[in-house]
PQR file of N, CA, C, O and H, with PARSE charges and radii, in Angstrom:
ATOM      1  N   UNK A   1      46.371 -50.401  72.255 -0.4000 1.5000
ATOM      2  CA  UNK A   1      46.849 -50.733  73.731 -0.0000 2.0000
ATOM      3  C   UNK A   1      48.291 -50.434  73.693  0.5500 1.7000
ATOM      4  O   UNK A   1      48.954 -50.793  72.720 -0.5500 1.4000
ATOM      5  N   UNK A   2      48.788 -49.848  74.612 -0.4000 1.5000
ATOM      6  CA  UNK A   2      50.238 -49.241  74.704 -0.0000 2.0000
ATOM      7  C   UNK A   2      50.998 -50.296  75.189  0.5500 1.7000
ATOM      8  O   UNK A   2      52.091 -50.581  74.700 -0.5500 1.4000
ATOM      9  H   UNK A   2      48.250 -49.556  75.403  0.4000 1.0000
ATOM     10  N   UNK A   3      50.425 -50.983  76.251 -0.4000 1.5000
ATOM     11  CA  UNK A   3      51.249 -52.155  76.947 -0.0000 2.0000
ATOM     12  C   UNK A   3      50.573 -53.409  76.763  0.5500 1.7000
ATOM     13  O   UNK A   3      49.535 -53.604  77.396 -0.5500 1.4000
ATOM     14  H   UNK A   3      49.537 -50.752  76.648  0.4000 1.0000
ATOM     15  N   UNK A   4      51.008 -54.266  76.002 -0.4000 1.5000
ATOM     16  CA  UNK A   4      50.380 -55.531  75.950 -0.0000 2.0000
ATOM     17  C   UNK A   4      50.814 -56.579  76.909  0.5500 1.7000
ATOM     18  O   UNK A   4      51.958 -56.483  77.355 -0.5500 1.4000
ATOM     19  H   UNK A   4      51.851 -54.108  75.488  0.4000 1.0000
ATOM     20  N   UNK A   5      50.026 -57.612  77.307 -0.4000 1.5000
ATOM     21  CA  UNK A   5      50.500 -58.642  78.071 -0.0000 2.0000
ATOM     22  C   UNK A   5      51.243 -59.492  77.214  0.5500 1.7000
ATOM     23  O   UNK A   5      50.949 -59.643  76.029 -0.5500 1.4000
ATOM     24  H   UNK A   5      49.097 -57.690  76.945  0.4000 1.0000
ATOM     25  N   UNK A   6      52.305 -60.115  77.836 -0.4000 1.5000
ATOM     26  CA  UNK A   6      53.273 -60.951  77.005 -0.0000 2.0000
ATOM     27  C   UNK A   6      52.475 -62.184  76.204  0.5500 1.7000
ATOM     28  O   UNK A   6      52.965 -62.671  75.185 -0.5500 1.4000
ATOM     29  H   UNK A   6      52.544 -59.991  78.799  0.4000 1.0000
ATOM     30  N   UNK A   7      51.413 -62.568  76.662 -0.4000 1.5000
ATOM     31  CA  UNK A   7      50.768 -63.651  76.153 -0.0000 2.0000
ATOM     32  C   UNK A   7      50.234 -63.181  74.757  0.5500 1.7000
ATOM     33  O   UNK A   7      49.998 -64.048  73.916 -0.5500 1.4000
ATOM     34  H   UNK A   7      51.015 -62.172  77.489  0.4000 1.0000
ATOM     35  N   UNK A   8      50.054 -62.020  74.497 -0.4000 1.5000
ATOM     36  CA  UNK A   8      49.442 -61.576  73.256 -0.0000 2.0000
ATOM     37  C   UNK A   8      50.677 -61.628  72.173  0.5500 1.7000
ATOM     38  O   UNK A   8      50.407 -61.470  70.982 -0.5500 1.4000
ATOM     39  H   UNK A   8      50.245 -61.316  75.181  0.4000 1.0000
ATOM     40  N   UNK A   9      51.781 -61.809  72.514 -0.4000 1.5000
ATOM     41  CA  UNK A   9      53.000 -61.742  71.615 -0.0000 2.0000
ATOM     42  C   UNK A   9      53.326 -63.208  71.064  0.5500 1.7000
ATOM     43  O   UNK A   9      53.995 -63.485  70.068 -0.5500 1.4000
ATOM     44  H   UNK A   9      52.000 -61.938  73.481  0.4000 1.0000
ATOM     45  N   UNK A  10      52.832 -63.883  71.756 -0.4000 1.5000
ATOM     46  CA  UNK A  10      53.247 -65.561  71.540 -0.0000 2.0000
ATOM     47  C   UNK A  10      52.213 -66.138  70.361  0.5500 1.7000
ATOM     48  O   UNK A  10      51.091 -65.661  70.189 -0.5500 1.4000
ATOM     49  H   UNK A  10      52.288 -63.657  72.565  0.4000 1.0000
ATOM     50  N   UNK A  11      52.715 -67.139  69.647 -0.4000 1.5000
ATOM     51  CA  UNK A  11      51.923 -67.876  68.714 -0.0000 2.0000
ATOM     52  C   UNK A  11      50.896 -68.775  69.433  0.5500 1.7000
ATOM     53  O   UNK A  11      51.023 -69.198  70.582 -0.5500 1.4000
ATOM     54  H   UNK A  11      53.626 -67.527  69.786  0.4000 1.0000
ATOM     55  N   UNK A  12      49.790 -69.027  68.543 -0.4000 1.5000
ATOM     56  CA  UNK A  12      48.821 -70.007  69.044 -0.0000 2.0000
ATOM     57  C   UNK A  12      49.337 -71.394  69.310  0.5500 1.7000
ATOM     58  O   UNK A  12      48.829 -72.143  70.145 -0.5500 1.4000
ATOM     59  H   UNK A  12      49.687 -68.683  67.609  0.4000 1.0000
ATOM     60  N   UNK A  13      50.402 -71.708  68.534 -0.4000 1.5000
ATOM     61  CA  UNK A  13      50.928 -73.096  68.615 -0.0000 2.0000
ATOM     62  C   UNK A  13      51.667 -73.139  69.853  0.5500 1.7000
ATOM     63  O   UNK A  13      51.499 -74.094  70.613 -0.5500 1.4000
ATOM     64  H   UNK A  13      50.814 -71.099  67.856  0.4000 1.0000
ATOM     65  N   UNK A  14      52.484 -72.190  70.143 -0.4000 1.5000
ATOM     66  CA  UNK A  14      53.223 -72.006  71.495 -0.0000 2.0000
ATOM     67  C   UNK A  14      52.353 -72.063  72.797  0.5500 1.7000
ATOM     68  O   UNK A  14      52.638 -72.736  73.787 -0.5500 1.4000
ATOM     69  H   UNK A  14      52.621 -71.415  69.527  0.4000 1.0000
ATOM     70  N   UNK A  15      51.373 -71.349  72.670 -0.4000 1.5000
ATOM     71  CA  UNK A  15      50.428 -71.139  73.888 -0.0000 2.0000
ATOM     72  C   UNK A  15      49.703 -72.612  73.933  0.5500 1.7000
ATOM     73  O   UNK A  15      49.525 -73.144  75.030 -0.5500 1.4000
ATOM     74  H   UNK A  15      51.141 -70.802  71.865  0.4000 1.0000
ATOM     75  N   UNK A  16      49.309 -73.227  72.787 -0.4000 1.5000
ATOM     76  CA  UNK A  16      48.522 -74.419  73.019 -0.0000 2.0000
ATOM     77  C   UNK A  16      49.514 -75.533  73.518  0.5500 1.7000
ATOM     78  O   UNK A  16      49.158 -76.377  74.340 -0.5500 1.4000
ATOM     79  H   UNK A  16      49.453 -72.795  71.897  0.4000 1.0000
ATOM     80  N   UNK A  17      50.690 -75.494  73.016 -0.4000 1.5000
ATOM     81  CA  UNK A  17      51.630 -76.600  73.522 -0.0000 2.0000
ATOM     82  C   UNK A  17      51.973 -76.277  74.980  0.5500 1.7000
ATOM     83  O   UNK A  17      52.122 -77.272  75.690 -0.5500 1.4000
ATOM     84  H   UNK A  17      50.980 -74.808  72.349  0.4000 1.0000
ATOM     85  N   UNK A  18      52.126 -75.093  75.562 -0.4000 1.5000
ATOM     86  CA  UNK A  18      52.352 -74.853  76.864 -0.0000 2.0000
ATOM     87  C   UNK A  18      51.043 -75.233  77.796  0.5500 1.7000
ATOM     88  O   UNK A  18      51.196 -75.362  79.010 -0.5500 1.4000
ATOM     89  H   UNK A  18      52.005 -74.285  74.985  0.4000 1.0000
ATOM     90  N   UNK A  19      49.947 -75.382  77.274 -0.4000 1.5000
ATOM     91  CA  UNK A  19      48.946 -75.909  77.983 -0.0000 2.0000
ATOM     92  C   UNK A  19      48.715 -77.600  77.801  0.5500 1.7000
ATOM     93  O   UNK A  19      47.895 -78.287  78.410 -0.5500 1.4000
ATOM     94  H   UNK A  19      49.823 -75.277  76.287  0.4000 1.0000
ATOM     95  N   UNK A  20      49.525 -77.966  76.951 -0.4000 1.5000
ATOM     96  CA  UNK A  20      49.518 -79.569  76.881 -0.0000 2.0000
ATOM     97  C   UNK A  20      48.449 -79.865  75.958  0.5500 1.7000
ATOM     98  O   UNK A  20      47.930 -80.975  76.075 -0.5500 1.4000
ATOM     99  H   UNK A  20      50.190 -77.408  76.456  0.4000 1.0000
ATOM    100  N   UNK A  21      47.979 -79.011  74.973 -0.4000 1.5000
ATOM    101  CA  UNK A  21      46.630 -79.301  74.148 -0.0000 2.0000
ATOM    102  C   UNK A  21      47.249 -79.607  72.800  0.5500 1.7000
ATOM    103  O   UNK A  21      48.309 -79.096  72.439 -0.5500 1.4000
ATOM    104  H   UNK A  21      48.402 -78.109  74.878  0.4000 1.0000
ATOM    105  N   UNK A  22      46.525 -80.488  72.045 -0.4000 1.5000
ATOM    106  CA  UNK A  22      46.794 -80.574  70.654 -0.0000 2.0000
ATOM    107  C   UNK A  22      45.642 -79.834  69.913  0.5500 1.7000
ATOM    108  O   UNK A  22      44.601 -79.397  70.404 -0.5500 1.4000
ATOM    109  H   UNK A  22      45.663 -80.903  72.338  0.4000 1.0000
ATOM    110  N   UNK A  23      46.030 -79.796  68.719 -0.4000 1.5000
ATOM    111  CA  UNK A  23      44.923 -78.779  67.731 -0.0000 2.0000
ATOM    112  C   UNK A  23      43.653 -79.635  67.895  0.5500 1.7000
ATOM    113  O   UNK A  23      42.673 -78.971  68.233 -0.5500 1.4000
ATOM    114  H   UNK A  23      46.876 -80.152  68.320  0.4000 1.0000
ATOM    115  N   UNK A  24      43.457 -80.872  67.744 -0.4000 1.5000
ATOM    116  CA  UNK A  24      42.172 -81.501  67.980 -0.0000 2.0000
ATOM    117  C   UNK A  24      41.552 -81.234  69.229  0.5500 1.7000
ATOM    118  O   UNK A  24      40.351 -80.966  69.215 -0.5500 1.4000
ATOM    119  H   UNK A  24      44.254 -81.411  67.470  0.4000 1.0000
ATOM    120  N   UNK A  25      42.190 -81.263  70.344 -0.4000 1.5000
ATOM    121  CA  UNK A  25      41.702 -81.030  71.690 -0.0000 2.0000
ATOM    122  C   UNK A  25      41.144 -79.570  71.818  0.5500 1.7000
ATOM    123  O   UNK A  25      39.994 -79.330  72.186 -0.5500 1.4000
ATOM    124  H   UNK A  25      43.166 -81.481  70.355  0.4000 1.0000
ATOM    125  N   UNK A  26      42.042 -78.648  71.489 -0.4000 1.5000
ATOM    126  CA  UNK A  26      41.656 -77.109  71.415 -0.0000 2.0000
ATOM    127  C   UNK A  26      40.415 -76.995  70.470  0.5500 1.7000
ATOM    128  O   UNK A  26      39.483 -76.303  70.879 -0.5500 1.4000
ATOM    129  H   UNK A  26      42.976 -78.843  71.189  0.4000 1.0000
ATOM    130  N   UNK A  27      40.306 -77.597  69.259 -0.4000 1.5000
ATOM    131  CA  UNK A  27      39.233 -77.354  68.613 -0.0000 2.0000
ATOM    132  C   UNK A  27      37.792 -78.077  69.162  0.5500 1.7000
ATOM    133  O   UNK A  27      36.672 -77.616  68.941 -0.5500 1.4000
ATOM    134  H   UNK A  27      41.063 -78.159  68.927  0.4000 1.0000
ATOM    135  N   UNK A  28      38.027 -79.081  69.782 -0.4000 1.5000
ATOM    136  CA  UNK A  28      36.936 -79.615  70.619 -0.0000 2.0000
ATOM    137  C   UNK A  28      36.132 -78.714  71.689  0.5500 1.7000
ATOM    138  O   UNK A  28      34.916 -78.651  71.869 -0.5500 1.4000
ATOM    139  H   UNK A  28      38.937 -79.455  69.962  0.4000 1.0000
ATOM    140  N   UNK A  29      37.169 -78.043  72.338 -0.4000 1.5000
ATOM    141  CA  UNK A  29      36.901 -77.121  73.447 -0.0000 2.0000
ATOM    142  C   UNK A  29      36.262 -75.866  72.856  0.5500 1.7000
ATOM    143  O   UNK A  29      35.462 -75.209  73.521 -0.5500 1.4000
ATOM    144  H   UNK A  29      38.157 -78.094  72.191  0.4000 1.0000
ATOM    145  N   UNK A  30      36.585 -75.551  71.691 -0.4000 1.5000
ATOM    146  CA  UNK A  30      36.025 -74.352  70.925 -0.0000 2.0000
ATOM    147  C   UNK A  30      34.804 -74.796  70.085  0.5500 1.7000
ATOM    148  O   UNK A  30      34.059 -73.914  69.657 -0.5500 1.4000
ATOM    149  H   UNK A  30      37.235 -76.085  71.150  0.4000 1.0000
ATOM    150  N   UNK A  31      34.584 -75.879  69.860 -0.4000 1.5000
ATOM    151  CA  UNK A  31      33.469 -76.478  68.829 -0.0000 2.0000
ATOM    152  C   UNK A  31      33.761 -75.901  67.639  0.5500 1.7000
ATOM    153  O   UNK A  31      32.867 -75.253  67.095 -0.5500 1.4000
ATOM    154  H   UNK A  31      35.189 -76.595  70.207  0.4000 1.0000
ATOM    155  N   UNK A  32      35.005 -76.012  67.028 -0.4000 1.5000
ATOM    156  CA  UNK A  32      35.316 -75.813  65.605 -0.0000 2.0000
ATOM    157  C   UNK A  32      35.942 -76.840  65.087  0.5500 1.7000
ATOM    158  O   UNK A  32      36.219 -77.823  65.774 -0.5500 1.4000
ATOM    159  H   UNK A  32      35.731 -76.538  67.470  0.4000 1.0000
ATOM    160  N   UNK A  33      36.206 -76.758  63.981 -0.4000 1.5000
ATOM    161  CA  UNK A  33      37.100 -77.878  63.068 -0.0000 2.0000
ATOM    162  C   UNK A  33      38.436 -77.779  63.310  0.5500 1.7000
ATOM    163  O   UNK A  33      38.894 -76.647  63.465 -0.5500 1.4000
ATOM    164  H   UNK A  33      35.981 -75.959  63.422  0.4000 1.0000
ATOM    165  N   UNK A  34      39.318 -78.929  63.390 -0.4000 1.5000
ATOM    166  CA  UNK A  34      40.668 -78.880  63.754 -0.0000 2.0000
ATOM    167  C   UNK A  34      41.393 -78.198  62.738  0.5500 1.7000
ATOM    168  O   UNK A  34      42.530 -77.853  63.060 -0.5500 1.4000
ATOM    169  H   UNK A  34      38.946 -79.849  63.263  0.4000 1.0000
ATOM    170  N   UNK A  35      40.958 -77.884  61.437 -0.4000 1.5000
ATOM    171  CA  UNK A  35      41.627 -77.287  60.409 -0.0000 2.0000
ATOM    172  C   UNK A  35      41.674 -75.759  60.532  0.5500 1.7000
ATOM    173  O   UNK A  35      42.556 -75.057  60.038 -0.5500 1.4000
ATOM    174  H   UNK A  35      40.034 -78.164  61.175  0.4000 1.0000
ATOM    175  N   UNK A  36      40.577 -75.303  61.278 -0.4000 1.5000
ATOM    176  CA  UNK A  36      40.586 -74.054  61.754 -0.0000 2.0000
ATOM    177  C   UNK A  36      41.678 -73.689  62.604  0.5500 1.7000
ATOM    178  O   UNK A  36      42.331 -72.689  62.305 -0.5500 1.4000
ATOM    179  H   UNK A  36      39.860 -75.874  61.679  0.4000 1.0000
ATOM    180  N   UNK A  37      41.971 -74.359  63.625 -0.4000 1.5000
ATOM    181  CA  UNK A  37      43.151 -74.331  64.508 -0.0000 2.0000
ATOM    182  C   UNK A  37      44.407 -74.303  63.795  0.5500 1.7000
ATOM    183  O   UNK A  37      45.156 -73.338  63.952 -0.5500 1.4000
ATOM    184  H   UNK A  37      41.441 -75.171  63.868  0.4000 1.0000
ATOM    185  N   UNK A  38      44.733 -75.303  62.993 -0.4000 1.5000
ATOM    186  CA  UNK A  38      45.875 -75.504  62.266 -0.0000 2.0000
ATOM    187  C   UNK A  38      46.108 -74.207  61.266  0.5500 1.7000
ATOM    188  O   UNK A  38      47.243 -73.750  61.132 -0.5500 1.4000
ATOM    189  H   UNK A  38      44.125 -76.087  62.866  0.4000 1.0000
ATOM    190  N   UNK A  39      45.034 -73.668  60.608 -0.4000 1.5000
ATOM    191  CA  UNK A  39      44.969 -72.545  59.855 -0.0000 2.0000
ATOM    192  C   UNK A  39      45.664 -71.233  60.672  0.5500 1.7000
ATOM    193  O   UNK A  39      46.398 -70.459  60.058 -0.5500 1.4000
ATOM    194  H   UNK A  39      44.112 -74.040  60.717  0.4000 1.0000
ATOM    195  N   UNK A  40      45.426 -71.087  61.831 -0.4000 1.5000
ATOM    196  CA  UNK A  40      45.738 -69.929  62.816 -0.0000 2.0000
ATOM    197  C   UNK A  40      46.836 -70.328  63.655  0.5500 1.7000
ATOM    198  O   UNK A  40      47.113 -69.533  64.553 -0.5500 1.4000
ATOM    199  H   UNK A  40      44.830 -71.716  62.330  0.4000 1.0000
ATOM    200  N   UNK A  41      47.590 -71.475  63.562 -0.4000 1.5000
ATOM    201  CA  UNK A  41      48.548 -72.031  64.477 -0.0000 2.0000
ATOM    202  C   UNK A  41      49.637 -70.982  64.606  0.5500 1.7000
ATOM    203  O   UNK A  41      50.021 -70.591  65.708 -0.5500 1.4000
ATOM    204  H   UNK A  41      47.365 -72.121  62.832  0.4000 1.0000
ATOM    205  N   UNK A  42      50.185 -70.479  63.317 -0.4000 1.5000
ATOM    206  CA  UNK A  42      51.404 -69.753  63.264 -0.0000 2.0000
ATOM    207  C   UNK A  42      51.133 -68.294  63.494  0.5500 1.7000
ATOM    208  O   UNK A  42      52.107 -67.543  63.444 -0.5500 1.4000
ATOM    209  H   UNK A  42      49.873 -70.797  62.422  0.4000 1.0000
ATOM    210  N   UNK A  43      49.931 -67.780  63.742 -0.4000 1.5000
ATOM    211  CA  UNK A  43      49.613 -66.438  63.955 -0.0000 2.0000
ATOM    212  C   UNK A  43      49.812 -66.243  65.590  0.5500 1.7000
ATOM    213  O   UNK A  43      49.746 -67.106  66.464 -0.5500 1.4000
ATOM    214  H   UNK A  43      49.140 -68.390  63.783  0.4000 1.0000
ATOM    215  N   UNK A  44      50.072 -64.855  65.711 -0.4000 1.5000
ATOM    216  CA  UNK A  44      50.351 -64.382  67.176 -0.0000 2.0000
ATOM    217  C   UNK A  44      48.732 -64.187  67.678  0.5500 1.7000
ATOM    218  O   UNK A  44      47.823 -63.995  66.870 -0.5500 1.4000
ATOM    219  H   UNK A  44      50.126 -64.154  65.000  0.4000 1.0000
ATOM    220  N   UNK A  45      48.560 -64.255  68.924 -0.4000 1.5000
ATOM    221  CA  UNK A  45      47.184 -64.103  69.538 -0.0000 2.0000
ATOM    222  C   UNK A  45      46.731 -62.562  69.228  0.5500 1.7000
ATOM    223  O   UNK A  45      45.534 -62.335  69.052 -0.5500 1.4000
ATOM    224  H   UNK A  45      49.297 -64.411  69.581  0.4000 1.0000
ATOM    225  N   UNK A  46      47.505 -61.708  69.176 -0.4000 1.5000
ATOM    226  CA  UNK A  46      46.969 -60.404  68.768 -0.0000 2.0000
ATOM    227  C   UNK A  46      46.579 -60.215  67.445  0.5500 1.7000
ATOM    228  O   UNK A  46      45.910 -59.223  67.154 -0.5500 1.4000
ATOM    229  H   UNK A  46      48.477 -61.893  69.320  0.4000 1.0000
ATOM    230  N   UNK A  47      46.934 -61.100  66.534 -0.4000 1.5000
ATOM    231  CA  UNK A  47      46.598 -61.045  65.309 -0.0000 2.0000
ATOM    232  C   UNK A  47      45.312 -61.778  64.654  0.5500 1.7000
ATOM    233  O   UNK A  47      44.922 -61.852  63.488 -0.5500 1.4000
ATOM    234  H   UNK A  47      47.477 -61.906  66.771  0.4000 1.0000
ATOM    235  N   UNK A  48      44.808 -62.293  65.882 -0.4000 1.5000
ATOM    236  CA  UNK A  48      43.386 -63.207  65.660 -0.0000 2.0000
ATOM    237  C   UNK A  48      42.256 -62.291  65.683  0.5500 1.7000
ATOM    238  O   UNK A  48      42.261 -61.398  66.530 -0.5500 1.4000
ATOM    239  H   UNK A  48      45.125 -62.233  66.828  0.4000 1.0000
ATOM    240  N   UNK A  49      41.416 -62.380  64.971 -0.4000 1.5000
ATOM    241  CA  UNK A  49      40.054 -61.502  65.052 -0.0000 2.0000
ATOM    242  C   UNK A  49      39.442 -61.698  66.468  0.5500 1.7000
ATOM    243  O   UNK A  49      39.509 -62.751  67.102 -0.5500 1.4000
ATOM    244  H   UNK A  49      41.412 -63.105  64.283  0.4000 1.0000
ATOM    245  N   UNK A  50      38.856 -60.589  66.875 -0.4000 1.5000
ATOM    246  CA  UNK A  50      38.265 -60.482  68.272 -0.0000 2.0000
ATOM    247  C   UNK A  50      37.345 -61.695  68.845  0.5500 1.7000
ATOM    248  O   UNK A  50      37.545 -62.219  69.941 -0.5500 1.4000
ATOM    249  H   UNK A  50      38.802 -59.733  66.361  0.4000 1.0000
ATOM    250  N   UNK A  51      36.306 -62.063  67.946 -0.4000 1.5000
ATOM    251  CA  UNK A  51      35.311 -63.002  68.405 -0.0000 2.0000
ATOM    252  C   UNK A  51      36.109 -64.217  68.658  0.5500 1.7000
ATOM    253  O   UNK A  51      35.765 -64.724  69.726 -0.5500 1.4000
ATOM    254  H   UNK A  51      36.144 -61.637  67.056  0.4000 1.0000
ATOM    255  N   UNK A  52      37.027 -64.854  68.076 -0.4000 1.5000
ATOM    256  CA  UNK A  52      37.672 -65.961  68.206 -0.0000 2.0000
ATOM    257  C   UNK A  52      38.747 -65.757  69.313  0.5500 1.7000
ATOM    258  O   UNK A  52      38.953 -66.649  70.136 -0.5500 1.4000
ATOM    259  H   UNK A  52      37.307 -64.442  67.209  0.4000 1.0000
ATOM    260  N   UNK A  53      39.429 -64.585  69.334 -0.4000 1.5000
ATOM    261  CA  UNK A  53      40.208 -64.471  70.340 -0.0000 2.0000
ATOM    262  C   UNK A  53      39.678 -64.464  71.753  0.5500 1.7000
ATOM    263  O   UNK A  53      40.349 -64.938  72.669 -0.5500 1.4000
ATOM    264  H   UNK A  53      39.262 -63.860  68.666  0.4000 1.0000
ATOM    265  N   UNK A  54      38.426 -63.908  71.955 -0.4000 1.5000
ATOM    266  CA  UNK A  54      37.815 -63.925  73.197 -0.0000 2.0000
ATOM    267  C   UNK A  54      37.611 -65.317  73.679  0.5500 1.7000
ATOM    268  O   UNK A  54      37.696 -65.674  74.854 -0.5500 1.4000
ATOM    269  H   UNK A  54      37.881 -63.522  71.210  0.4000 1.0000
ATOM    270  N   UNK A  55      37.303 -66.150  72.541 -0.4000 1.5000
ATOM    271  CA  UNK A  55      37.067 -67.769  73.096 -0.0000 2.0000
ATOM    272  C   UNK A  55      38.394 -68.455  73.380  0.5500 1.7000
ATOM    273  O   UNK A  55      38.407 -69.379  74.193 -0.5500 1.4000
ATOM    274  H   UNK A  55      37.234 -65.860  71.586  0.4000 1.0000
ATOM    275  N   UNK A  56      39.618 -68.036  72.712 -0.4000 1.5000
ATOM    276  CA  UNK A  56      40.789 -68.650  72.832 -0.0000 2.0000
ATOM    277  C   UNK A  56      41.516 -68.277  74.178  0.5500 1.7000
ATOM    278  O   UNK A  56      42.108 -69.141  74.824 -0.5500 1.4000
ATOM    279  H   UNK A  56      39.608 -67.285  72.051  0.4000 1.0000
ATOM    280  N   UNK A  57      41.453 -66.991  74.569 -0.4000 1.5000
ATOM    281  CA  UNK A  57      42.228 -66.410  75.616 -0.0000 2.0000
ATOM    282  C   UNK A  57      42.005 -67.151  77.026  0.5500 1.7000
ATOM    283  O   UNK A  57      43.001 -67.420  77.696 -0.5500 1.4000
ATOM    284  H   UNK A  57      40.972 -66.289  74.044  0.4000 1.0000
ATOM    285  N   UNK A  58      40.891 -67.441  77.430 -0.4000 1.5000
ATOM    286  CA  UNK A  58      40.790 -68.263  78.814 -0.0000 2.0000
ATOM    287  C   UNK A  58      41.267 -69.595  78.689  0.5500 1.7000
ATOM    288  O   UNK A  58      41.801 -70.070  79.691 -0.5500 1.4000
ATOM    289  H   UNK A  58      40.082 -67.222  76.885  0.4000 1.0000
ATOM    290  N   UNK A  59      41.178 -70.371  77.555 -0.4000 1.5000
ATOM    291  CA  UNK A  59      41.724 -71.666  77.354 -0.0000 2.0000
ATOM    292  C   UNK A  59      43.114 -71.680  77.351  0.5500 1.7000
ATOM    293  O   UNK A  59      43.723 -72.449  78.095 -0.5500 1.4000
ATOM    294  H   UNK A  59      40.744 -69.985  76.741  0.4000 1.0000
ATOM    295  N   UNK A  60      43.782 -70.783  76.471 -0.4000 1.5000
ATOM    296  CA  UNK A  60      45.226 -70.618  76.375 -0.0000 2.0000
ATOM    297  C   UNK A  60      45.893 -70.075  77.811  0.5500 1.7000
ATOM    298  O   UNK A  60      47.009 -70.497  78.115 -0.5500 1.4000
ATOM    299  H   UNK A  60      43.287 -70.158  75.867  0.4000 1.0000
ATOM    300  N   UNK A  61      45.306 -69.280  78.553 -0.4000 1.5000
ATOM    301  CA  UNK A  61      45.795 -68.755  79.714 -0.0000 2.0000
ATOM    302  C   UNK A  61      45.556 -69.839  80.829  0.5500 1.7000
ATOM    303  O   UNK A  61      46.231 -69.775  81.856 -0.5500 1.4000
ATOM    304  H   UNK A  61      44.400 -68.937  78.306  0.4000 1.0000
ATOM    305  N   UNK A  62      44.733 -70.712  80.685 -0.4000 1.5000
ATOM    306  CA  UNK A  62      44.733 -71.884  81.693 -0.0000 2.0000
ATOM    307  C   UNK A  62      43.672 -71.553  82.679  0.5500 1.7000
ATOM    308  O   UNK A  62      43.703 -72.113  83.775 -0.5500 1.4000
ATOM    309  H   UNK A  62      44.184 -70.765  79.851  0.4000 1.0000
ATOM    310  N   UNK A  63      42.646 -70.615  82.370 -0.4000 1.5000
ATOM    311  CA  UNK A  63      41.543 -70.297  83.412 -0.0000 2.0000
ATOM    312  C   UNK A  63      40.733 -71.432  83.816  0.5500 1.7000
ATOM    313  O   UNK A  63      40.299 -71.605  84.955 -0.5500 1.4000
ATOM    314  H   UNK A  63      42.621 -70.160  81.480  0.4000 1.0000
ATOM    315  N   UNK A  64      40.554 -72.194  82.822 -0.4000 1.5000
ATOM    316  CA  UNK A  64      39.579 -73.652  83.069 -0.0000 2.0000
ATOM    317  C   UNK A  64      40.265 -74.542  84.149  0.5500 1.7000
ATOM    318  O   UNK A  64      39.576 -75.279  84.855 -0.5500 1.4000
ATOM    319  H   UNK A  64      40.906 -72.054  81.896  0.4000 1.0000
ATOM    320  N   UNK A  65      41.525 -74.481  84.271 -0.4000 1.5000
ATOM    321  CA  UNK A  65      42.134 -75.390  85.358 -0.0000 2.0000
ATOM    322  C   UNK A  65      41.973 -74.911  86.730  0.5500 1.7000
ATOM    323  O   UNK A  65      42.007 -75.709  87.667 -0.5500 1.4000
ATOM    324  H   UNK A  65      42.085 -73.882  83.698  0.4000 1.0000
ATOM    325  N   UNK A  66      41.789 -73.575  86.919 -0.4000 1.5000
ATOM    326  CA  UNK A  66      41.463 -73.099  88.281 -0.0000 2.0000
ATOM    327  C   UNK A  66      40.165 -73.568  88.867  0.5500 1.7000
ATOM    328  O   UNK A  66      39.932 -73.389  90.063 -0.5500 1.4000
ATOM    329  H   UNK A  66      41.761 -72.927  86.158  0.4000 1.0000
ATOM    330  N   UNK A  67      39.307 -74.165  88.065 -0.4000 1.5000
ATOM    331  CA  UNK A  67      37.997 -74.649  88.495 -0.0000 2.0000
ATOM    332  C   UNK A  67      37.963 -76.100  88.819  0.5500 1.7000
ATOM    333  O   UNK A  67      36.929 -76.621  89.237 -0.5500 1.4000
ATOM    334  H   UNK A  67      39.496 -74.310  87.094  0.4000 1.0000
ATOM    335  N   UNK A  68      39.227 -76.866  88.612 -0.4000 1.5000
ATOM    336  CA  UNK A  68      39.143 -78.307  88.862 -0.0000 2.0000
ATOM    337  C   UNK A  68      39.299 -78.545  90.371  0.5500 1.7000
ATOM    338  O   UNK A  68      40.379 -78.224  90.866 -0.5500 1.4000
ATOM    339  H   UNK A  68      40.067 -76.443  88.273  0.4000 1.0000
ATOM    340  N   UNK A  69      38.308 -79.092  91.196 -0.4000 1.5000
ATOM    341  CA  UNK A  69      38.328 -79.186  92.435 -0.0000 2.0000
ATOM    342  C   UNK A  69      39.522 -79.855  93.199  0.5500 1.7000
ATOM    343  O   UNK A  69      39.868 -79.492  94.323 -0.5500 1.4000
ATOM    344  H   UNK A  69      37.430 -79.352  90.794  0.4000 1.0000
ATOM    345  N   UNK A  70      40.089 -80.806  92.531 -0.4000 1.5000
ATOM    346  CA  UNK A  70      41.165 -81.692  93.110 -0.0000 2.0000
ATOM    347  C   UNK A  70      42.536 -80.945  93.112  0.5500 1.7000
ATOM    348  O   UNK A  70      43.477 -81.337  93.803 -0.5500 1.4000
ATOM    349  H   UNK A  70      39.808 -81.100  91.618  0.4000 1.0000
ATOM    350  N   UNK A  71      42.604 -79.799  92.268 -0.4000 1.5000
ATOM    351  CA  UNK A  71      43.984 -79.112  92.358 -0.0000 2.0000
ATOM    352  C   UNK A  71      44.164 -78.012  93.528  0.5500 1.7000
ATOM    353  O   UNK A  71      45.236 -77.423  93.661 -0.5500 1.4000
ATOM    354  H   UNK A  71      41.840 -79.480  91.706  0.4000 1.0000
TER
END
């Protein structure tokens, strides 16, 4: 990919904090163990393997908040 979106260059921890999520909350949404999130916390999003990245991306972008009816 020649031009990456800026979100791909940020760490998981930074993106998680921007959405106001703890590691435990993010792990619950992904249905994985919190230790799995803590182990990838310092990696950039583009360094995460594709199956996990495709699950993380909508949550860390905030796509799920667009579907809340009262906003």
